[in-house]
N, C-alpha and C positions, 0 to 999 in steps of 0.2 A: 849291572843289568838294569837297575832302576833308571840309569841315565838313558839307556836306549828306549825304554818305555816312555820317558819324558820327551825324548826326541821325536818319537812317533806322534805323540799328542801335539807337540809344537808344529810339526809338519802339517798335520791336519788343520791346524789353525792358520797356517800360512807363513810361519816364521822359519823358513828353510835355513837361513844363515845360522841361527842359534841351534837348530836341530842338528845340523852337520857338526857343529862344535861339540855338542853333547856326545854324539856317536864317536867322534875322534878321541875325546877324553876317555870314553869307556874302553876303546881299543887300546889306547896307550896304557891305561891302568892295568888291563889284563896282561899286556906284554911285560910291563914292569914287574908285576907280581908273579909272572910266569904261570898264569892260570889260563886255561883254555876257556873261551866263551862257550856257553852251552849252545847246542845245535839250534835250539829255538831262536836264539838271537843272531846267529851267524847269517841267516837268510833274510834278516830284517833290514839290512843296509847295503848300499853299494860299496864294493870293495875298492873302487877307484876313487870316488869322490866323497864317500862317507855319508851320502844322503840316505835318510830312511826311505825304504821302498814301500810305497803305498800305491796299490793298483789304481790306475786312472789319474793319479796326481803326479807321482814321480816315477812310476813304473808302468810298462806295458807288458802284458802277458799274452802270448799267442801259442797255439798248439799247431805244429806242422809235422805231419807224418809221425804222429804219436810221440813227439818230442816237445816238451814245454820250453818255450823261449821267453826268458825274462830280460827286458831291456830297460836300463835306466834312462829316463827321458832327459836328464840333465847332462850326462856326459857320454851316453851311448854305449856303456858297458853292457855286454851280453853274456848271459849264462844259460846253458842248455841242460835240461834234465830229461832222462829217459822216463817215459810214462807207461811203459809196458808192464812193469811189475806193480800192480795195484796195491799189494800189501805194504811195500816199502813206501809208497806215496802216502798211505794212511798214517804210518808211523812218523813220517818226516815232519819237519817243523814248518813246511811251506804250504800248509793247507791248500791243496789243489796242485801241488807240484813237489818235486823232490826226487827221491830215489838216488841212484848213483849217477855221477856226472859221466858224460860220454868219454871224457878223457881218462877218468879213473877206470872205466870199464875196459878201455883199450889197453891199459897198463897191467891188467891182471896176468899173473904168471911170469912176468918178466923180472920179478924180484929174486929169482933163484940164483 
């Protein structure tokens, strides 16, 4: 988890190459140890290119029809969050976004 914090600091300083390497290492370590990354850290990086997501630098945030759209500016990866449930947004790790994904919401009840 410390690696992801360092990656965010490096990305703010402009060293995206090293920041991506730190995030990739953190993800590999968590997979190897079979430990889930805390929710706080899951939303801090792009799942496709492993770049730390910093609004205005490596990430664009838009709200369209009560849906938060987060876009990685390096690879174009898009993630959408439902913003209708304000309580879930406050608890989420994405300060200003979060809640459940639209895809997850659509899959409810199909697990029976």
